[in-house]
N, C-alpha and C positions, 0 to 999 in steps of 0.2 A: 451842499453848494449847488446852485443852478449851473447848467451847462453854459460855457462861455459862448458869446456870439461868434459867428464865422468871421474870419479875417479876410476872406476872399471877397471880390467885388460881387455885390448883390444885384440880381436882375430887377427889372420893373415887375410889379405884381402880375401883369399879363404874360410875363416871359418865363414863368416857372413851369416845370412839368406838372406840379401839383395843380396849378391853375388850369392848364389845358386838359389834363386828365379828368379833373372834377367837372369841367365844363361839358365834357362828352357824356356824362352819366345818363342824361335823358335819352340820347340816341342808343346807348348801350342797353338800357332797359327796354326800349321799343324793339330792338333787335332780339334781345333775349326772349321776350314774350312771343314773338313770331316764330323763332326757331324751336322753342321748347314746347309749343302748344300741344302737339300730339303726345309727347313723352309725359308731360305733366298730367294731361288728361287721363292717360292710361294708368299712371301711378295712382292718381286720386281714385280712379275706379276700383283698383285693387284694395286701397285702404278702406273704401266704403264697404266692399264685399267682405273683407277680413279686418275689422277695426282693431288696431293695436291697443293693448291695455294702457299703455302710456308712451310718451315720447321722450327719448333721451338724446340730448345734444352733446357734441364733443368738438371743441374748438379752442383756439387761443387768440389773444390780441383782439384786433378789430372784428375778426370772425366770431369771437365769443360774445362781443357786444351785439352782433347780428343775432346770435342764438338767444340772447335775452329778449330781443324783439319777438323772435319766433315763439318763445315760451308763452308770452302774454297773448300772442295771436292764437296759438292752438288752444290755450286754456279758455280764452274769452269767446272765441268764435266756433270752437269745436267741442268744448267740454273735455278735452284730453289733457290730463295732467302731464306737464313737461318739466324736466329737470336737466341740469347741466352735469355731465359726468366729468370728474376730475381725471385728466389723462394719465396722471402718475399712478393712479390706483391700479391700472392694468400694466402700464409700461414699466414702472419702477418696482411696485410691490407684487406684480404678477397675480393680482387678485382676479377672480372670475365672477363678475356680477351676474345676478339672475336676470336675464334680459329676454327670455324666450317670448317670441311673438311681438316684442316691442318694436317701435319704429326708432331706429338709431340714425340720427342725422349728423354726419360729419361735415363740417364747414371749413374750407381752407382755400386760400388763393392759389398756392403752389401745389398743394396735395403731396408734399414731399416730407413733411415732418414725421420722423420715425414714431413718435409717441401717438400721433393721430392714426397712423397706419396700423400700428399694433393694436390700438383700442378697437378699430374697425374690424380687424381680423378676429379678435376675441369675441366681439359682439356677434359677428356672423356665425362663428363656430358655436356660440351659445343660443342660436336660434332666433336672433333678431333680424328684422329686415333692414339692411344697411343701405342708406341713400347718401351719396356724396354730392355736395354742392361745391364744385371746384371750377377754377378758371382754366386750369391745365387739364384737358380732357384725357390725355394719356398718362396721367400721373400715377404713382404707386397707389394713392388713396382711391382713385377712380377704378383701378384694376381690382381692388378688393371688394368694391361695392356691388350690391345687387342691382341698383339703379343709379344713374348719374344725371344730375341736373346741371348742365354747364352754365357758367355765369356769362360767357360770351363778352367779357369785358375787354378782351384784347390785352396786349402786353402793357403792364403797368411799371413804369420806370422810376417814378418817385418813390422813395422809401416809405413815405406816409401814404397808406392806402386811402383811396377816395372812391373811384368808380367801382372798384371791386367790392367795397363795403356796401355801397348802395345797390349794386347788382345782387349781393347776397340777400339784402332785405327784400328786394323785388322778387327774387326766386321763392323766398318763404311766403310772401304775400300771394304769389301765383298759386303755389301749392295749396295754401289755406282756402283760397277762393274756389278752386276746382274741387277740392275735397268736400267743402261744405255746400257747394253749389248755391251759395248765397248770391241772389241777384244784385244787391248793392255792391258786394265785393267784386263780382265779375265785371260790373259796369265800371268800377273804379280802375280796373286794369287798363281799359281803353283810354281813360283820361289821364292816367298817371304821367306818361312821358311829357305831355303838354304842360302839366302842372310843375314838373321838374324844370322845364325850360324857364317857366315864369319865376320859380324860386331862385334859379341861378342869376336872374337879372336883378334880384332884390339885394340891396346893399345895406350894411349896418355900420355906418361910420361912427355912431355913438359907442358901440362896443369896442371897435378898434381904438378909438381915441381914449376911451376910459381904462383900457388895460395895458397901455404902453409901459407904464411904470409899475404895474402890479407885481407882487411877489407870490401870491397864492389866491385861490378862490374855490368856492364850491360850485358844482354844476349839478342841477337837480332835474329830475323827471319822475314820472310815476306811470306804472302800467306800461302801455305800449311805448311811452316816451323814455323809459328808464335806459334802454339801450342807447338812445341818442345822447343822453347825458354821459354815459360811460365812454362813448366814442369821442365826444367833445373833450372830456377830461384828458383822455390819452393824447389827443392832438395838441392840446395846450402844452403838455409835457414835452412831447417829442419834437414839435416844430418851433416852439417859442421859448423853451427853457423855463416855462411857467408852471409852478406846482399847482395842480388842480385835482380835486377829489370829487368823485361822483357819488351822489346819494339819492335814494328814493326821497321824494318830497314828503313822504310820511316818516321815514326813518331819520331824517335829519333833525326832527324834533326830539328824538330820544338821545339827547346829549350833544351831538355835534353843533347844533345851532347856537350853543353858548359862545362859540368862537366868532360868530357873525357880529361885526360892529364896524366902526370907521376903519377903512383900510383893508377890509376883508370882503371883497365883492362877491356877488352871487349871480349866476346865470341859470335860468330855468326854462325848460322846454315843456309846453303844454299842448294838449290836443283836445278837440271838442267832444269829449266823452265824459263818462261819470267822474273822472279824475280832474277835469279841467278847472272847475270852480275852486277846488281846494288848492291847486297849484297857483292859481291867480291870487288867492287870498294870502298865500305864503309870501309871494313876491311883494304884495302890498305891505305886509308886515315888515319884511326885510328892507323894503325901500325907505322905511322910516329910520333905519340905522346906518345904511351903507349904500353904495352903488348896487342896484339890483336891476337886472334886465329880464324881460319876459318874452320868449319866442312863442308866438301864437297867431293863428289865423284871426284876422280882424282886430289885432291889437292896435290901439290908437295912442299916439303920444299924448300924455297928459291924462289918460283914462285911468291910470293907477299911479301910485307913488313910485313904483319902479318904472324903468324906461321900457318903452315898447319896441320890440323888434318884430315887425309885422311879417306875416307870410301870405302868399297868394291863397285863394280859396282851395281847399283840399277836396278831392273827389270823395273822400271817406275819411273818418277819423284815423283809420289804420294807415292811411297814406301820409298823415301829418308828420310823423317822425322822419320820413324820407325827405320831405320838403324842408324841414327844419335843418337837417344835417347838410343838405345841398347848399342852402344859403350860408350856413356856418362855415363850410369849406372855403367859400370865397372870402369871408371875413378873416378866418384864421391864417390864410395865405398872406393877406395884407398885414395882419398883426405881426406875424413872424418877421417879415421884412422890416417893419417899423421898429422892431426890437433888435434888429441887427443879426437875425438868424436866416439861414437859407433853408426854406421849408423842404426842399428836395433832399437835403443832405444832413439829417440829424446826426449829432456826434455819437460815435460808438455803436451805431445801429447799421444793420444790413437789411436788404429788401426781403430776403428769405431767411427765416429763423428756424433752424431744425433742432428740436428738443427731444429728449428721450425720457 
């Protein structure tokens, strides 16, 4: 059963904490890049001098969706295999993975969850280089790490994470750019805050209007955009009481697409890289069966059978998922209120979740 809408008086869209916190993301990212410049440059220099055999991420919730983005970033831009560690393997089963010389990235807004702290301790004791991406710099997770990349997002009061999620993606992009020393990626860092400002000004009324009465949908992405799809699906659930499942735009063809038809809408995130054409073609196909929306730079209404949700120009394809999620946050805040939900106060949820 979907969560019941809030019976409390609902604010205007611009009056929620989610709205104000998401609106600040561009300034958060600019501040983060400035304050972390020396630390990230030093860490990247060490990683070039002693390249890790692989990258292991450890996170939950929105932070794990950021880790998905990091996986594709490190694999496509640095050629480093990246995988997600299941926190319970160490914290519940007390297993000791072989992680010697690996780069272990722990991502957390609070840095307090016991399972993430325990995994970081085991990774450190096993010879991994532990790096914590945290918003709370004096958190238990930060104290365990060899290096800390602060998110500099400031206090986040809405239960639904927004600015801290985008700050996590930005921190991963910053590290990848400095580690690879890629001129296009480094140049993109300078342009990203301005592009995020433009993305926040972009509104998607067709998506909001089209999903007010929806019961379920698929959210698709591929490669660098898969984490954006995962994050959007979570936000549909927690802020709107709307059941949404995220899939790779490739994996959805292996069975799940049989569900797509009238009354089963689809939202897809695309970026202008090697996966873009395939994602656009999939939206074109689904647009013949149901409501389908494409989030993409340069998308034009009427250019495909699915509906276009345009993005401003992206400084680099790796920046497109950040722009897509930034625009999405504005739309999901409005959709939650239209559906009678308070996006700051999802039922049964707390801001900090501590798992073991």
